[in-house]
N, C-alpha and C positions, 0 to 999 in steps of 0.2 A: 765285796769290793771296798776299798778304802778311797774316799774322795780326796782329791788334791786341791790346792788353792793356787790360783794363777799368780797371786801376789806374794807367795812365799818361795823360799829356796832361790833367792836372787843371789848370784855370785857376788862376793865381796870385792873382787877385782874385775873391773869392767874395762880393762885396757883395750880389749877387742869386743865388738858387738857379740852378744850371746844369742845363739839359736838353739831351740829345743823342740824336737819332734814330739807332738802330743798324740796325733793319730796319723797313720799312714796306710793307704790302701791303693789299689790300682787306679782309682778315679779321684780320690780326695786326699790331700795332705794338709794337716793343720799344724801350725807351729807357733810357738811363743818366741818373740824376739824382744830382747832388752837392749836398749841403746842409752848412752849417756854422753851426748856431745858427738856421737858418731855420725858419719855421713858416707855416701858412696865415694869411691875414688873419682878424681877429676876426669879421667879418661874412661870410656866405656859406659855402657848402659845395661840395665836389666832388660832382657828381651826374651820373655818366657813363653814356652809352648802352651801353657795353661792359663786360664783366667786366674786372677788373684783378687780376693776380697780381703781388705785389711781394716781393722778397727784399732784406734788408740784407746787403751783402757786407762792409762795413766801417763801424764807428761804431755809433750807436744812435739810435732815434727812437720817438716815441709817436704813434699814430693814434687820434683821438677820433671816435666815431660819434654821429650825431644821437640815437640811442636811449639814449645815456649810457655805452655800453660803451667801453673803451679797450684798446688792444693795444700793449704795449711790445715793440719789436723790437730785438734785438741781432744781432751778427754771426751769420749763418746762419739767422736767423729769417725765415720767410716767411708770407704770409697771402693768401688769395683774397678779394677784395671783389666781391660780385655787382653787376651793373649796377643803377643807380639806388639804391645804398646810399649815403646822404649821409654824408660823412666829411671830416675835415681832419687835417692834420699839426699836432699841438699842441706838439711839441718835437723838436728834433734837437740832438745834442751840439755845444755851442759851442766845444769844445776841439779837435776833430778833424773831418775830413771824414766825412760819412756818405755812403757810396756805395750807391745803390739800383739795382736792375734791375727795371724795370716792364714787364710784358707785358699789353697790352690786347688782348682777344680777344672 
């Protein structure tokens, strides 16, 4: 097996947020997300059927929750978002790539 590096193979064009499936099974989905100034659309919320644990490996981001709470994440910050907790990404650093690891379980 050849190891891969989470910080490599970053697309040169990040006009859209980049999503890459790393592991997918019936119970767990792990993905790498790369943002650069991206945020969720003004209308609508993420309202997922599974719990989601995310960590910011590089960069910074802010997650806004429907109840008014906000969480600012910087390198090494992680948060667990329970299933059906409505949330959106309200900010990511426009100057550098924000590299997330998201585990849906």
